[in-house]
Phi, psi and omega in degrees: 000139185277198187307139182295150177259134178295118184289146171282154180291129173065049175301125186266128188230140167250136179244132177242119183201127186276350176265112187304318182294317179295319180300310181296318181294318181297317179297316181296316181296318181294318181292333176291337181286344178085154178063013177232130178241116177277109187269344178198149175235132184236145181260355175207170185296325180293317176299320180295317179299315179299319181294318180294316181294327181280319190256342182046061179291166176290320186221140170250126173253120184224144170286169177273299185278107178218156177294159173070306180212127181285166178298325179291319177295322178297313179299317181296322179293320178294323177296317180300322180278356183057040180284145186279347179297130178276148187243133170243126172271123179240114192213169172267353185274100178272066184235129182300327180298318178295320180299314178304313181293325179296316179294321178295331179278356175102001179293142176262342180231143173218108188227158181262150188291346182273008180282150179298149181300325180297321179289324177295318178299318177297321178297321178302314181292324179292317179294320177301327179280000178091011180266153179267135180230116184228141175308126188303318182296317181292328182300326181280339183263345193301326188251012182280331182225097185294148178288119183277348187275143169279166180300320181290320176298319179296317181297314181292318181294322179297317179293319179297322180293336178276001178094007179286133181286164179300321179296318180292321177297316180301316180294317183293322184260004179060047177237168173277157178299323179298319178294319178299315180298323178295317178298316179297318180298318179296316181297315180298318180294314181298327184269358180065032183261166179266338181201177184294327180294314179294321178299317179295320180297316180296313182297319180293321181295335181261000179081017182268351183249000000 
């Protein structure tokens, strides 16, 4: 991380994390660093979105995998709304594919959960200042292997991996079954897989799902 940014007094933060113990510990550690006020804690993406829209914090720190709405979907929704809250993804997933999707969704930070609280606090202030903060190792890997899936292929493959049938996917996404099968076929082909299960495993391992 480069030269420190002078923190503003009382940087307001919302934290989204579905594991209660991690959520509480993260909030406590950040507030101990000073100049940071955790104004809300959310256990899923929808709660986090509601908190951000209501409180307009300076920074949102969110995990990726959460119920109702993922951290990536949350970041994308805030970008769609042109909301001024800056987003940091804080995750255990050290995958270049997730980083690419996070940046495309408008996140300014992508950091791993094992970083010291002092560095996370510094990252919060840097992101609040409009600077990008990314785990150094992932930054070098992010663009080496592009994500081959379209958003719709990813959406269909994710549902299929959860055990949803083609008919159910078609109904849920307002598509025909034939279109769903085509999306799955394209995803399987692009990933060099033999079936939808293997395709989902490959995509997930690379952070594309």
